[in-house]
C-alpha angles and dihedrals in degrees: 000000000000110000116240136179111264127224117279089241089071103089105173144359122209121190122191126185144143118264095227110010115122088222089064097048096100093051093045091051091046091054093047090050100043112022098088093052094042092052092046091052093043107031095162096048114100108232107185117193118193126184120194133158115260100006123135116254108253144154119212123193123195116205137184117310093023095289112154133192126191130197122190114217103179112154094006122138121233093266093052092047089051091051092050091045093052091048091049097050092043087065086075091072 
């Protein structure tokens, strides 16, 4: 994934996953692979990463006017997580 600047209507990203659950592996690997470039391309965008035992793997995007959208990515591989992530952030356009 090449990092790109997101639309101004995307206000926040929240990422939740388990530190050691196999169901969270794809999301953990996705974050390790893409976070530095995402943050560099979007320095003012809050990207909140939360790890907690036993939680479902999910990405939550907050848009203009308080609208939120959540995608659950439990048991997804890195490619599937990236596809869901791209679809989610493209809703900001």
